BADRENKOL-139582 format. One record per residue (C-alpha): x, y, z; residue in one letter. Coordinates in steps of 0.25 Angstrom, whole numbers, plus 2048, in hexadecimal, padded with zeros to 3 digits. Layout:
<nodes>
XYZa;...
</nodes>
This chain:
<nodes>
385650BDBm;381641BDCr;372640BDDr;369634BE1g;360635BD5v;35E629BCDs;355629BC0t;35361FBB6n;355625BA8q;34B620B9Ep;353616B95p;34D61DB89a;353619B7Cv;361620B7Cr;36661AB6Fh;36361DB60s;35E60FB5Ek;35160BB63v;34E5FCB64p;3435F8B5Bi;33C5EEB65g;3385F8B6Fp;335602B64l;32B5F9B5El;3255F4B6Bg;32B5E6B69l;3335E6B76s;3345EDB83e;3425F4B81g;34E5F4B8Ad;3485FEB93d;3395FBB95a;337608B9Da;33D611B92a;33660AB87w;32960BB8Ea;32A61AB8Er;32E61AB7Fi;323611B7Br;31961BB82g;31F626B7Ba;31E61FB6Dt;30F61CB70l;30D62BB74h;31362FB67a;30A625B5Fg;2FE62BB67r;301639B62q;300634B53l;2F462BB55a;2E9635B4Fl;2F2638B44f;2F3629B40m;2E4628B41l;2E2634B38g;2EC62EB2Ev;2E5621B2En;2D7627B2Cv;2DB630B21v;2E3625B1Ag;2D761CB1Ba;2CD626B15a;2D7628B09v;2D7619B07v;2C8618B07v;2C7623AFDm;2D161DAF4l;2CA610AF3f;2BC615AF4a;2B9611AE5r;2C0604AE5d;2BD5FDAF3v;2B05FAAF9p;2AC605B03h;2A95FBB0Ds;2B75F6B0Dw;2BC604B0El;2B3608B19g;2B75FBB21i;2C65FEB1Fw;2C560DB22g;2BD60AB2Fa;2C8600B33a;2D360AB30v;2CC614B39a;2C960AB44l;2D8605B44v;2DE613B43s;2D4618B4Ea;2D860CB57f;2E760FB55v;2E561EB58a;2DD61BB65i;2E7611B69r;2F261CB67r;2EA626B6El;2E861DB7Aq;2F761DB7Et;2FC626B89s;2FD635B85p;309636B8Dq;316635B86s;31D62FB92d;314623B94a;318615B94l;31460AB8Aa;3165FCB89s;31C5F3B7Ev;30D5EEB7Ba;3085FCB79d;3125FEB6El;3105F0B68r;3015F3B67r;3045FFB5Et;3095F5B54g;2FB5EEB53i;2F55FCB50e;2FF5FEB45g;2FC5F0B3Fv;2ED5F3B40a;2EE600B38l;2F75F8B2Ea;2EC5EEB2Cv;2E15F7B29v;2E95FFB1Fw;2ED5F2B18s;2DF5F0B14v;2DF5FBB09p;2EC5F6B04v;2E85E7B03l;2D95E9AFFl;2D65F6AF9f;2E25F8AF0g;2DD5EDAE7r;2D05F4AE4h;2D7602AE1g;2DF607AD6d;2ED60AAD6s;2EB619ADAe;2E3614AE6a;2EE60AAE9a;2F9615AE8l;2F061FAF1a;2EE613AFBl;2FE611AFCw;2FF620AFEm;2F5620B09v;2FC614B10l;30A61BB0Es;305627B15i;2FF61FB20l;30C617B22m;314624B23s;30A62AB2Da;30B61DB35a;31A61EB35a;31962CB3Bi;30D62AB44a;31161CB49l;32061EB4Aa;32061EB59p;318611B58l;321609B50v;31A5FCB51l;30D602B4Ca;314609B41g;31B5FDB3Cl;30E5F5B3Dg;3065FFB34f;311603B2Ai;3165F4B29g;3085EFB27g;3035F9B1Dv;3105F7B15a;30F5E8B15l;3015E9B10a;3055F3B04v;3115EAB01a;3085DEB00a;2FF5E4AF7t;30A5E8AEDf;3105DAAEEv;3035D4AEAf;3025DEADFs;3115DAADBh;3155E8ADDi;3225E5AE5y;3295F2AE4i;31D5F9AEAa;31C5EFAF5a;32B5F1AF8a;329600AF8g;31E5FFB02s;3265F6B0Bl;332600B0Al;32960CB0Df;324605B19a;332601B1Ea;336610B1Di;32A614B25l;32D609B2Fi;33B60DB30v;33761CB32g;32D618B3Cc;337610B44v;34161BB43s;338626B48r;33361DB53a;34261BB58q;34462AB57a;33762CB60l;33C622B6Av;34A628B6Bl;344636B6Cl;33A631B77r;34562AB7Eg;34D637B7Es;34163EB83e;33F634B8Fl;34E635B92t;34E644B93l;341644B9Bt;34763BBA5d;354643BA5r;34B64FBA8d;344648BB3e;352644BB9t;357652BB9v;34A657BBFs;34B64CBCAl;359650BCDl;35665FBCDl;34A65CBD6r;353654BDFe;35D65FBE0f;351668BE4e;34B65EBEEd;358658BF4s;36065FBFFg;36D658BFBa;370660BEEd;36F66EBE9w;372677BDEl;37A684BDFw;37E68FBD5e;38869BBD6t;38A6A7BCDd;3976ACBC7a;39C6B1BD4q;3996A4BDBr;38E6A9BE3r;3826A0BE5i;3766A3BDDi;36869DBDDk;36B696BEAg;36268ABECs;35C687BF9s;362679BF9r;37067FBF8f;36D68AC03a;36867FC0Cv;374677C0Aa;37D683C0El;374686C1Ag;370693C14l;364699C0Dt;36269BBFEp;3636AAC00s;36F6A9C08a;3776A2BFEi;3726AABF2e;37E6B2BEDg;3886ABBF7m;3956A7BF2p;395698BF0l;3A3696BF6l;39E69EC03k;391695C04a;399689C03l;3A568DC0Ca;39B691C18g;3A2695C25p;3B0693C1Es;3AD69FC14w;3B26A9C1Ed;3BE6A2C23s;3C369DC15g;3C568FC1An;3C0689C0Ef;3C067AC0Bs;3C8675BFFp;3BB671BF8a;3B667FBF9l;3C2685BF3r;3C167BBE8q;3B367FBE5l;3B868EBE5a;3C268ABDBe;3B8683BD2k;3AE68FBD3l;3BA699BD0k;3BE691BC3n;3AF68FBBFr;3B2680BBEe;3A7675BBFs;3A966CBCBf;3A2660BD2r;3A2657BDEd;3A9662BE6l;3A765EBF5v;3A9669BFFl;3A666BC0Ep;39B675C11v;39767AC1Ft;38867BC21v;383680C2Ee;39067CC35g;39066EC2Fs;39A66AC25q;393664C18r;39965EC0Bw;394663BFEw;39765EBF0e;395668BE5i;396669BD6a;394675BCCa;39767ABBEs;399689BBAp;38D690BB2r;38E699BA6y;3846A1B9Fd;3816A2B91d;38C6ABB8Er;3966A1B95g;3986AABA1d;39A6A3BAEf;38E6A6BB8v;39169CBC3g;39068EBC8f;384684BC9r;386678BD2g;38066DBDBv;384669BE9g;38165EBF3s;38465BC01d;38D64FC02v;39064FC11t;38A641C13e;39163BC07q;39E641C0Cr;39C63CC1At;39A62EC14t;3A662FC0Ba;3AF634C17d;3AA627C1Ek;3AD61EC13i;3BB625C12s;3BD622C20r;3B9614C1Fm;3C3612C13a;3CE619C1Cr;3CC614C2Ay;3CD606C2Fd;3BF601C34a;3C45F8C3Fl;3CE602C46t;3C9610C41g;3D8613C3Dl;3DC617C2Fp;3DD60BC25n;3E7608C1Br;3E2612C11l;3E261EC1Bl;3F061AC20v;3F561AC12n;3EF627C0Fe;3F562DC1Ca;403627C19l;40262DC0Bs;3FF63BC11r;40A639C1Ba;414635C10l;410641C08a;41164BC14d;41F645C18a;424647C0Ae;41F655C09k;425659C16w;431651C15g;42E649C22s;42B63AC25r;41F631C27c;41E623C2Da;415617C2Bf;41460DC36m;40D5FFC33m;4085F8C40i;4055E9C40d;3FF5E3C4Dl;4075D7C53d;3FF5CAC57r;3F25D0C52f;3EF5C4C49k;3F05BBC55a;3E55C4C5Cv;3DC5C3C4Fn;3DE5B4C4Dd;3DC5B0C5Ct;3D15BAC61l;3CA5BDC54g;3C95C9C4Ah;3BF5D1C53p;3C95D2C5Ei;3D45D5C54g;3CC5E1C4Ed;3CA5E7C5Cr;3D85E5C5Fl;3DB5EDC52l;3D25F8C57g;3DA5F9C64r;3E75F9C5Dv;3E2605C54s;3DD60DC60e;3EB60CC66r;3F2610C59l;3E961CC57a;3ED621C65q;3FC620C61l;3FC629C55v;3FB638C54t;3F8642C49d;40563EC43n;401630C40e;3F5628C3At;3F361AC3Ev;3EA610C36g;3E7601C34r;3EC5FBC28l;3E45EEC2Ag;3E55E2C32g;3EE5E4C3Ed;3F75EEC36e;3F75FDC3Af;3FF609C35a;403617C3Av;406622C30v;41062CC37v;40F639C2Fr;41B640C35d;426635C38a;43263FC39t;43463AC47d;43962CC46t;439629C55e;42B62DC56r;427623C4Bv;42E618C53e;42861CC60r;41A61BC5Al;41D60EC54a;422609C62h;41660FC68t;40D608C5Ei;4135FAC61i;4135FCC70e;404601C70t;3FF5F7C67l;4065ECC6Fs;3FE5EFC7Cr;3F35E5C80p;3E55E7C7By;3D85E3C82e;3CE5DEC77v;3C25D7C7Bd;3C85D1C88q;3D45CDC81h;3E25D3C84t;3E95D3C77l;3F85D5C74w;3FD5D9C67i;4085E2C62g;40C5EAC56a;4175EBC4Bs;41A5F8C44v;4225FBC37g;42660AC34v;429610C27a;42D61FC26t;42D628C19s;43462BC11p;43F621C15r;436615C15d;42D619C09g;427625C02r;41A620BFFt;40F61AC08a;41060CC01e;41F60CC03n;41E611C12l;413606C15i;41C5FBC0Fr;428600C17s;420600C24a;41A5F2C21d;4285EDC1Fl;42C5F3C2Ca;4205EDC33l;4245DFC2Dy;4315E0C34r;42B5E3C41s;4225D7C40k;42D5CFC3Bd;4355D3C48a;42A5CDC51g;4205D9C52g;41F5E4C5Cg;4295EDC56s;42B5F8C4Bf;4345F9C40h;437604C36t;439601C28y;4465FDC23d;44A5FBC14p;44F5EDC17q;4405EAC1Al;43D5ECC0Ch;4485E4C08v;4435D9C11n;4355DAC0Ca;43A5D9BFDe;4425CDC01e;4365C7C07r;42E5CABFBr;4385C4BF1v;43A5B8BFBl;42B5B5BFBe;42B5B5BECi;4365ABBECa;42F5A3BF7l;4235A2BEEr;42B59ABE4n;434592BEDa;42B586BEFl;429584BE0d;438586BDDr;43C57CBE7g;443586BF0e;43D581BFDl;442574C04h;44156EC12l;44C56BC1Cq;44A562C28y;44F564C36q;44F558C3Fp;447557C4Cv;44C54DC56v;448547C64e;44E54FC6Fa;453543C77t;458539C6Cs;45B543C61g;453539C58h;44D53FC4Bl;43E541C4Ct;43C54AC3Fg;440556C37f;43A564C36e;438568C28a;43E576C26l;43B57EC19l;447584C12r;44758EC06w;45358FBFDh;45059ABF3s;45959CBE7p;4575ABBE8e;4595ACBF7f;4605A0BFBg;45C599C08i;4515A1C0Ev;44E59FC1Ds;441599C21p;43F5A4C2Ba;43E5ADC1Fk;4365A6C15f;42C59EC1Ev;4265ABC23p;4265B0C15l;41F5A4C10a;4145A5C1Be;4125B4C17e;4115B1C08a;4085A6C0Ar;41259CC04l;413593C11i;40758BC0Cg;40D585C00p;41B584C06i;41657EC13g;40F573C0Ae;41B570C03w;42356FC10v;419565C16v;41955CC09r;42855DC08t;42B559C16a;42154EC16c;427548C0Aa;435549C10e;430543C1Da;42C537C15a;43A534C12r;43E533C21w;43C528C2Bp;42D527C30d;43152CC3Ed;437539C39v;42D545C39r;42D552C31v;42955FC37a;42356AC2Ev;421579C32n;41357DC2Fv;40F58CC2Ds;403591C34p;3FE596C26e;3FE587C21q;3F6582C2Dl;3EB58DC2Ah;3E9586C1Dn;3E057AC1Ep;3E6575C11n;3F3572C19f;3EC565C1Fv;3EC560C10t;3FA564C0Ev;3FF55CC1Av;3F6550C17a;3FB54FC08q;40A551C0Da;408545C16l;40153DC0Cs;40B53FC01t;41753DC09s;411531C10g;417534C1Ei;40F532C2Ba;40853FC30p;40F53DC3Ds;41C540C36r;41854EC32l;419559C3De;414567C3Al;41A572C42e;41157EC45v;41358BC4Dt;40A591C57e;40659CC4Es;3FD592C47v;3F3592C52f;3F25A1C53m;3E85A3C48r;3DB59DC4Ce;3D059AC43g;3DA597C37t;3D9587C38g;3E7585C3Ba;3E457CC47v;3DA574C3Fk;3E4572C34v;3EE56DC3El;3E4563C44e;3E155DC37r;3F055BC34i;3F2555C42l;3E654CC3Fd;3EF546C34m;3FA542C3Eg;40354DC3Bv;40B552C47r;40B561C4Bl;416569C52s;416577C58l;42257FC54d;42858AC5Bd;420589C68f;422594C72g;42659FC68t;4185A3C64g;40A5A3C6Cy;40D596C73s;3FE593C76s;3FB586C7Dl;3ED586C77g;3F1581C69y;3FB577C6Fl;3EF570C76s;3E6571C6Ar;3F056CC60t;3F655EC5Fr;405562C5Ef;410557C5Es;41B560C62s;41F56EC66i;42C574C61k;43457DC6Ai;43A589C63d;44958AC61r;449598C69s;445591C76f;44F586C74v;45A590C72q;455598C7Dg;45558CC87a;463589C83s;467597C87r;460594C94g;45559EC92v;44A59AC9Dp;43E59EC94e;443595C89a;445589C92l;43858BC99a;43058CC8Bi;43757FC87i;434578C93c;42557DC93a;424578C84v;42956AC87v;420569C93a;41456EC8Bl;417564C7Fa;419558C89r;40B55BC8Fs;40555CC82l;40C550C7Cg;414557C72m;423556C6Fa;42C562C6Ft;437566C65t;442570C68a;446578C5Ce;45457EC5Ag;45D574C62v;46B577C5De;474573C68t;476567C71e;473570C7Da;466574C78e;463565C75l;466561C83n;45E56CC88m;452569C7Fi;45355AC84r;45355EC92e;446567C90l;43F55BC8Ag;43D55FC7Cc;439553C73s;440556C66k;44B55FC61i;44D567C54q;45956FC51g;467571C4Bf;46D568C56y;46655CC4Ff;466561C41g;46456DC38r;45956DC2Ep;45D563C24l;45B561C14p;452556C10v;45D54CC0De;46454EC1Ae;45754DC22a;453541C1Br;46053AC1Ea;45F53EC2Cl;451538C2Ea;45552BC27r;46152AC31r;45852CC3Ch;46352BC47r;465535C52p;474535C50d;472539C41a;46E548C45y;479551C42v;47955EC4Aa;47B56BC42a;
</nodes>
């Protein structure tokens, strides 16, 4: 049981080596409180032998007076005897004035004053050594030495607790005796006196250390007893814990009132009741026992100790949770006599733990199971499918166009939209499915029984259809969609990790197909993913290895066919994969965050090449949205212009509409700073995306490029394509912008584009993308009749 009692154990000396400083009273000690108690104990021990030391001094003084009564003037002896009596009495009174309680506290100063008392006694006893010894004979001197030896030995015993006093007395007397022998040239006797004193001092210190250790142990045991008593009193006073005991037949004996109240019974009612019956409550008759109660029965049957066993107990119709621990009891003969244990009500702790567990397994925003619980549900479904020879499925759902909502309307709207999505998903699933949120705008569905493949497909279609309906959020009508990837066990994976990976690859295929659809896993998807992984590794080294190069496609005036510039197109010739299509590696570079360094290289290389062309020939460079969201791109453009020396107006940056769909990222500010340099800006693929007029009016575009799909559609007479081209041309003229038609491949398309009023033309009819040397030669010839159609 975990208790809330906290006690500070006395840091009494727990090691065999007692520090000399605190022992002598020269320092406070590491633990001031503990040493204050120990000093009080030593003063108390000195108090008990105070009268003994007084008697020894008085008797010793009387013997000395008798020894020297014939040789020393009586006045001297009287004065000295009185001095001994006064000093001894003063010391005794001082000792008796200390607290009679052994657990009293004492300061360092109290201990230091005992040293003065020892020195005072040594001074009065040095008088007969230094003065009286010269007047007596050798027998008297020998008797005096014997008296002093007895006194020093008595002091080593009586003053041992007070080490500083003992050292002062024994050391002082020994020095006086040794000095007398030295003056008499009896050096061996002097050394012997000092050696005797040293032995007594060592014994005194050792005994003092032993007393300190003993007192420290006593204090520790006392505090332990107090702690145990406190715990027992808390058990008696607290309603949370209780003690229980059974006999050999597992019946409750000595039933405490605390235990009885916890069961909702009286002590007399539980006396003699089987413990399992008391804990089972109403389920005793039905036999519907909890697994924990069965575990307890097994422990009692095998007479095994146990702890931290949590089991449900019904008390007065309410379910509580108890935690119990117990050990078997044996008598003096080793016979089993029952169990003794302790229990506590942990209902509140368990409720809190359940809440924490729920927080760890459920998404706070939507209330759906989170990734952890979804993984657990998938693991259980896989285990059941393998056990019963069936199949389970895993669906990954990604919301289409959700990012645009988040970026344009803000995260609070996005969060509320996710809540609406989760509500719709929760209404679609049955007991056979578990729906959860993996994070961001990704959701998942675990289908426990996926034997009916058509049912799984219908569920995927229903999810896409339901999530694609409009949402009303804070007076906004929002349209999003959903893409779904499905993987089924055991065909697409036998583990949760493999099945999730397969579903993710299928989802990627759905997203790659434009969204709003579902795909099932195909092994080819894994092959493609592995190819992308290997391709990404190769792409990371392509720039350093010089595998990337630029080709330049001519851009001409629609009316005269006069060359106005080139569009720089990135190409990759890999030694391992050969010529890799830009449609394949450019999106990969954006996903892998490689577009930054690659795009910087393209700008620098294109500007350097344009410096070799005539001054009226421009170069256009495609810029990724990721580049424009980096403020450092302004510096890249400025350095490229400065290094190459070309005029800023000869550089044209082509951007797509997606740049303007991420608000708050600074792309527009980056473009404004670049435009301030004099660089031209072209809107690429207008009409294929969001086609908002807002950013057209806010941004200083030089031209608008019409996508080749509209050109080809118009050449086939598609009315919508013709209408779009006419509208774009009219819009560009009204805004003072040029228009460039892409993908012009035939003379018929050329004539049509001219009639529709486009300013410039780009396409195979006037030239394919050219290597550097050919583009350079074409720019230098600079004649309309020099362009060779492919």
